[in-house]
C-alpha positions in Angstrom: -18.3 -2.7 8.3 -17.5 -6.4 7.7 -19.3 -6.3 4.4 -17.3 -3.2 3.3 -14.0 -4.8 4.3 -14.8 -8.0 2.5 -15.8 -6.2 -0.7 -12.7 -4.0 -0.4 -10.4 -7.0 -0.1 -12.2 -8.8 -2.9 -11.6 -5.8 -5.1 -8.0 -5.7 -4.0 -7.5 -9.3 -5.0 -9.3 -8.7 -8.3 -7.0 -5.8 -9.1 -3.9 -7.8 -8.5 -5.2 -10.6 -10.7 -6.0 -8.1 -13.5 -2.6 -6.6 -13.1 -1.0 -10.0 -13.4 -3.1 -10.6 -16.5 -5.1 -13.5 -15.1 -8.3 -14.5 -16.7 -11.8 -14.6 -15.0 -11.0 -17.7 -12.9 -7.8 -16.0 -11.6 -9.8 -12.9 -10.7 -12.3 -14.9 -8.7 -9.7 -17.1 -7.0 -7.5 -14.2 -5.9 -10.6 -12.2 -4.9 -12.0 -15.0 -2.8 -8.5 -15.8 -1.3 -7.9 -12.2 -0.3 -11.4 -12.0 1.3 -11.3 -15.2 3.3 -7.6 -16.3 3.5 -6.8 -14.2 6.6 -10.0 -15.4 8.4 -9.1 -19.1 7.6 -5.7 -18.6 9.2 -7.1 -16.8 12.2 -9.8 -19.5 12.8 -7.2 -22.2 12.5 -4.8 -20.5 15.0 -7.5 -19.8 17.6 -9.2 -23.2 17.2 -12.5 -22.1 15.8 -14.1 -24.2 13.0 -13.4 -22.7 9.5 -16.9 -23.6 8.5 -18.3 -20.6 10.4 -16.8 -18.3 7.8 -19.1 -19.3 4.9 -22.3 -17.4 5.3 -24.3 -17.1 2.1 -24.8 -13.3 2.3 -21.1 -12.5 2.5 -20.1 -15.0 -0.2 -22.8 -13.6 -2.5 -21.5 -10.1 -1.9 -18.0 -11.1 -2.7 -19.0 -12.9 -5.9 -21.1 -10.0 -7.1 -18.2 -7.6 -6.5 -15.9 -9.8 -8.5 -18.4 -10.2 -11.3 -18.8 -6.4 -11.6 -15.0 -5.9 -11.6 -14.6 -8.6 -14.3 -17.1 -6.7 -16.5 -15.4 -3.3 -15.9 -11.9 -4.8 -15.9 -10.6 -2.8 -18.9 -11.5 0.5 -17.4 -10.5 -0.3 -13.8 -7.1 -1.8 -14.4 -5.8 1.7 -15.5 -6.7 3.0 -12.1 -5.1 0.1 -10.2 -2.4 2.1 -8.4 -4.7 4.8 -7.3 -7.6 2.7 -6.1 -5.9 -0.6 -5.3 -4.0 0.8 -2.3 -7.2 2.5 -1.1 -9.2 -0.7 -1.2 -6.3 -2.6 0.4 -6.2 -0.1 3.2 -9.9 -0.4 3.9 -9.6 -4.2 3.9 -6.6 -4.1 6.2 -8.4 -1.8 8.7 -11.7 -3.7 8.8 -10.2 -7.2 8.8 -7.8 -6.5 11.6 -10.7 -5.0 13.6 -12.9 -8.0 12.8 -10.1 -10.4 13.7 -9.4 -8.8 17.1 -13.1 -8.6 18.0 -13.6 -12.2 16.9 -10.8 -13.3 19.2 -12.2 -11.3 22.1 -15.4 -13.3 21.9 -13.5 -16.5 22.6 -10.7 -15.5 24.9 -9.8 -12.2 26.5 -6.1 -12.7 26.0 -3.7 -10.0 24.7 -1.6 -12.4 22.6 -4.6 -14.1 21.0 -6.3 -10.7 20.2 -3.1 -9.3 18.6 -2.3 -12.4 16.6 -5.9 -12.6 15.4 -5.8 -9.0 14.2 -2.5 -9.6 12.5 -3.4 -12.8 10.7 -6.9 -11.6 9.7 -5.5 -8.2 8.5 -2.6 -9.4 6.4 -3.1 -13.1 5.8 -5.4 -12.9 2.8 -3.2 -10.2 1.1 0.0 -12.3 1.6 -1.7 -15.4 0.0 -3.0 -13.2 -2.8 0.5 -11.8 -3.6 2.1 -15.3 -3.5 -0.5 -16.5 -6.0 0.2 -13.5 -8.2 3.9 -14.4 -8.1 5.0 -11.2 -6.4 6.6 -10.2 -3.1 3.9 -9.8 -0.5 3.2 -6.1 0.1 2.5 -6.8 3.8 6.0 -8.2 4.2 7.7 -5.3 2.4 5.8 -2.5 4.3 6.1 -2.6 8.0 3.1 -0.3 8.4 0.8 -3.3 7.7 1.9 -5.3 10.7 2.3 -2.3 13.0 -1.3 -1.1 12.3 -2.8 -4.5 12.8 -0.9 -5.0 16.1 -2.1 -1.5 17.3 -5.7 -2.4 16.4 -5.3 -5.6 18.4 -4.0 -3.7 21.4 -6.8 -1.1 21.1 -9.5 -3.8 21.0 -7.9 -5.6 23.9 -7.8 -2.4 26.0 -11.3 -1.4 25.0 -12.8 -4.8 25.5 -16.4 -5.4 24.3 -17.2 -1.7 24.5 -15.0 -1.3 21.4 -17.6 -3.0 19.3 -19.7 0.2 19.3 -20.1 2.2 16.0 -18.1 5.3 17.0 -14.8 3.5 18.2 -15.1 1.1 15.2 -15.5 3.8 12.5 -12.9 6.1 14.1 -10.3 3.3 14.2 -11.2 2.3 10.6 -10.8 5.8 9.4 -7.5 6.4 11.3 -5.9 3.2 10.1 -6.9 3.9 6.4 -5.6 7.5 6.6 -2.3 6.4 8.2 -1.7 3.7 5.6 -2.4 6.0 2.7 -0.2 8.8 4.1 2.7 6.3 4.7 2.4 4.8 1.2 2.2 8.3 -0.4 5.2 9.6 1.6 7.2 6.5 0.8 6.5 6.9 -2.9 7.6 10.5 -2.9 10.8 9.7 -0.9 11.6 6.9 -3.3 11.1 9.2 -6.3 13.4 11.8 -4.8 16.1 9.2 -4.2 15.9 8.0 -7.8 16.1 11.6 -9.1 19.3 12.2 -7.1 20.9 9.2 -8.5 
């Protein structure tokens, strides 16, 4: 699950970089920042060394994902709006879960678990958007913060038993579906308001 979320957030960062018309370096920087930015903030907040984030397998996975997206950039950029939100939703769900579970290993404390879920879930995306010179999506859409806080609460209540495949995959699926529904509903509502004007 962690690998899927990392690749999804890397793809999300790459799509934003391509949309901002950044070159290959920009794609890699935004992809890496989106993948690891939230985890760096989380580790700093809960007092865990940041060096624990850099395992070779995850880093290689992210770099391969970004390399493939650079090669296919001209085809993928057309589908940014459709797929970017989907990848961002997967990253949001898996990273908030990962952050909450990570915090639970170090301290069974509600505030720590919720904050870890929040920072890990939206931190990388906020940094990505700032680097792309746009308003951070997570600060414009309340659903980001609400979903990460709910994930943190669920993990705190479920404790270590929450790390089983069924609760993890169910939570991942529910968070992704809710985010996609909210985004779609908001877009339709926005379109209707503009048509009335």
